C-alpha positions in Angstrom: 18.8 4.0 20.5 21.2 1.1 20.1 22.0 -0.1 16.6 19.9 -3.2 17.3 16.9 -1.1 18.3 17.3 0.9 15.1 17.4 -2.3 13.0 14.2 -3.5 14.8 12.4 -0.2 14.1 13.5 -0.2 10.5 12.4 -3.8 10.0 9.0 -3.0 11.4 8.6 -0.2 8.8 9.9 -2.5 6.1 7.3 -5.1 7.1 4.6 -2.5 6.8 5.5 -2.0 3.1 5.1 -5.7 2.5 1.8 -5.7 4.4 0.6 -2.8 2.1 1.5 -4.8 -1.0 -0.3 -7.9 0.3 -3.4 -5.8 1.1 -3.4 -4.5 -2.5 -3.0 -7.9 -4.0 -5.5 -9.7 -1.7 -8.0 -6.8 -1.9 -7.9 -6.7 1.9 -9.2 -3.3 3.1 -8.8 -3.9 6.8 -5.2 -5.0 6.3 -4.5 -2.0 4.2 -5.8 0.3 6.8 -3.2 -1.0 9.3 -0.4 0.7 7.3 -1.9 4.2 7.2 -2.8 6.6 10.0 -6.5 7.5 9.6 -5.5 11.2 9.0 -2.7 10.3 6.6 -2.2 12.7 3.7 -1.7 10.9 0.4 -0.6 12.5 -2.9 -0.9 9.8 -5.6 -0.6 12.2 -8.5 -3.6 12.2 -10.8 -5.1 9.1 -9.1 -5.8 10.4 -5.6 -5.0 13.4 -3.3 -6.3 13.7 0.2 -7.5 11.7 3.2 -11.3 11.5 2.5 -13.4 8.7 1.1 -12.7 8.7 -2.6 -15.3 10.7 -4.7 -16.7 12.3 -1.5 -13.2 13.6 -0.6 -14.0 17.3 -1.0 -17.3 17.2 0.9 -15.8 15.2 3.7 -12.7 17.4 3.9 -15.0 20.5 4.2 -17.0 18.6 6.9 -13.8 18.0 8.9 -13.9 14.2 8.2 -10.8 12.2 7.5 -10.3 8.5 7.1 -8.8 5.8 5.0 -10.1 7.0 1.6 -6.9 6.1 -0.2 -7.0 2.4 0.7 -10.8 2.3 0.0 -10.3 4.0 -3.4 -7.3 1.9 -4.4 -8.9 -1.4 -3.6 -12.1 -0.4 -5.4 -10.0 0.1 -8.5 -8.2 -3.2 -7.9 -11.6 -5.1 -7.7 -12.0 -4.3 -11.4 -8.8 -6.2 -12.2 -8.4 -9.9 -12.8 -5.1 -10.0 -10.9 -2.4 -7.7 -9.4 1.1 -8.2 -8.3 2.9 -5.6 -6.2 6.5 -5.7 -5.2 8.2 -3.3 -2.7 12.0 -3.0 -3.0 15.0 -0.7 -2.5 13.5 0.5 0.8 15.6 3.3 2.4 14.6 4.3 6.0 16.0 7.1 8.1 14.8 7.3 11.8 14.8 10.2 14.2 16.7 10.0 17.5 14.1 8.0 19.5 12.7 5.9 16.6 9.2 7.5 16.8 9.4 9.1 13.4 10.9 8.1 10.1 11.3 9.2 6.5 11.4 6.4 3.9 11.4 5.7 0.2 10.4 2.4 -1.4 10.3 1.4 -5.0 7.0 -0.2 -6.0 6.6 -2.4 -9.1 3.1 -3.4 -10.0 1.4 -5.4 -12.8 -2.3 -5.1 -12.9 -4.3 -7.2 -15.3 -7.8 -6.2 -16.5 -10.5 -8.6 -17.8 -9.9 -7.3 -21.4 -6.3 -8.5 -21.2 -4.9 -5.0 -20.8 -2.1 -4.8 -18.3 -0.9 -1.7 -16.5 2.8 -1.9 -15.4 3.6 0.7 -12.8 7.0 1.6 -11.5 6.9 4.3 -8.9 8.4 5.3 -5.6 6.4 5.7 -2.4 8.0 8.6 -0.5 6.7 8.5 3.1 6.8 10.0 6.5 6.1 7.5 9.3 5.1 8.0 12.9 4.8 5.6 15.7 1.2 5.6 17.1 0.1 3.3 19.8 3.4 1.5 19.4 3.1 0.9 15.7 4.6 2.7 12.7 2.1 4.2 10.4 2.3 6.3 7.2 1.2 9.9 8.0 2.2 11.4 4.7 2.8 9.7 1.3 3.9 11.2 -2.0 4.0 8.8 -4.9 6.5 9.6 -7.7 5.3 7.9 -10.9 8.6 7.3 -12.5 7.7 4.8 -15.3 4.2 3.5 -16.0 3.0 1.8 -19.2 0.1 -0.1 -20.6 0.6 -3.4 -22.3 -1.8 -5.6 -24.4 -0.2 -9.1 -24.5 -1.8 -12.5 -24.3 -1.6 -14.2 -20.9 -1.8 -17.7 -19.4 -4.7 -18.2 -17.0 -4.2 -17.5 -13.3 -3.7 -20.3 -10.9 -3.6 -20.9 -7.1 -4.7 -17.4 -6.2 -7.5 -15.9 -4.2 -8.8 -12.4 -4.4 -11.6 -10.5 -2.7 -14.2 -13.0 -1.6 -12.1 -16.1 -2.4 -9.7 -17.1 0.4 -6.1 -17.1 -0.8 -4.1 -20.3 0.3 -1.5 -18.1 1.9 -3.9 -17.2 4.7 -4.2 -20.9 5.6 -0.4 -21.2 5.7 0.1 -18.2 8.0 -2.7 -19.4 10.3 -0.7 -22.6 11.0 2.0 -20.5 12.7 1.1 -19.7 16.3 
């Protein structure tokens, strides 16, 4: 691969991290599923381990079923929140010789606000293995290192100009104007 080809492949993976953050903040299950292979293995510590469909994980695993359980479970949790804000940064990517596989680490900062005013501030690292499938880089294995998470109880100003779940966020309109 040329240096330019390597940069293009790394940028495609980097973009997938941003898509993941957007999917979490917009509660967009179909978008979130574009980042993970259906058979991806996810170890999110005490929150989630596996590939199955959330609570049915063990049954489905024993039945030989796999899927997008992590995204479904994560967004189900996020629907209970008033707002979320995820930021992906310090993304380090190492490609194999032909750019079809990669190892990557991304720092994730999130603030998740509940209706009762409680806020969970999470700082963790997504440590991933990526594979190119049908021409697109997908996470095939993720281990999350929960480096620094805390719960806060401050007062907040009301949210504005946002859209979550069944409300269309203005950003969708902006992106739709670009052909």
